[in-house]
C-alpha positions, 0 to 999 in steps of 0.5 A, spaced: 323 939 315 327 936 321 334 936 320 339 933 325 344 937 329 351 936 326 354 932 332 349 927 331 351 926 323 358 924 326 359 917 325 360 913 332 367 911 330 369 918 330 366 919 337 369 913 340 376 915 337 375 922 340 373 919 347 379 914 347 384 920 346 381 924 351 381 919 356 388 917 355 390 925 355 387 926 362 390 919 364 397 921 362 396 928 366 393 924 372 399 920 372 404 925 371 402 929 377 401 924 382 408 921 381 410 927 385 405 926 390 407 918 391 414 918 389 417 925 391 423 926 396 423 933 400 429 937 399 432 944 400 433 948 394 436 955 393 433 960 388 439 962 383 436 966 378 429 968 376 427 970 368 421 974 366 417 970 360 411 970 356 406 965 358 399 963 356 396 963 349 394 969 344 388 970 348 390 970 355 397 973 355 401 974 361 408 975 364 411 970 369 417 968 372 421 962 371 426 960 377 432 956 377 433 952 383 439 948 385 438 943 390 442 936 392 439 929 391 439 924 396 446 921 393 449 928 394 449 930 386 447 937 385 442 939 380 439 945 377 432 945 375 426 950 374 420 952 377 415 956 372 409 961 374 407 959 367 405 952 369 398 952 372 400 948 378 405 954 380 402 960 379 403 965 385 410 962 387 415 967 388 422 968 391 428 972 389 435 969 388 438 967 394 432 965 397 431 958 400 425 954 398 423 947 400 422 942 394 420 936 392 423 932 386 423 925 383 429 921 385 429 917 378 428 924 375 431 930 379 429 934 373 422 934 375 421 939 381 415 942 385 415 947 391 413 943 397 408 949 399 404 947 392 403 940 393 396 941 395 394 945 389 398 939 385 393 934 389 387 938 387 389 938 380 390 931 380 384 929 383 380 933 378 384 930 372 382 923 375 375 925 375 375 927 368 379 920 366 373 916 370 368 920 367 371 920 360 373 913 361 365 911 362 363 915 356 368 911 352 366 904 355 358 906 353 360 908 346 364 902 345 358 898 347 354 902 342 359 901 337 360 893 338 352 893 337 352 897 331 357 893 328 354 886 330 347 889 327 350 891 320 354 884 320 348 880 321 343 877 316 
């Protein structure tokens, strides 16, 4: 006797909700990454401190460094923020206290800082998240169409 796979027994509404949330998650990640690319302002910073931290999950556990970077924004206000090797965009960023580093920050939120040399990686990752947003968005639209048709069929006499 033929048995349907488990994923076919899950109601269409649940699939639709899942893909809506997935699309929104990827869209928010895309926006957060592209803000630095569109609105970022270049500045020169100085690494003031580095601290070893534990990164990753229980399965992929590794040690990384968090760097404190001090810089001055366009208005002359001094800020200190961190750049973490635990962030997928900044794996491989290295420096020592006292080193000068080119950074990019958001003028309306100077707590968002990225090393200038890693903007290419941010661009690559934001492109990946954008493609995922588009693909999952299209799947969501198809599921929405199917769900509406199903609802109309169930309501018609």
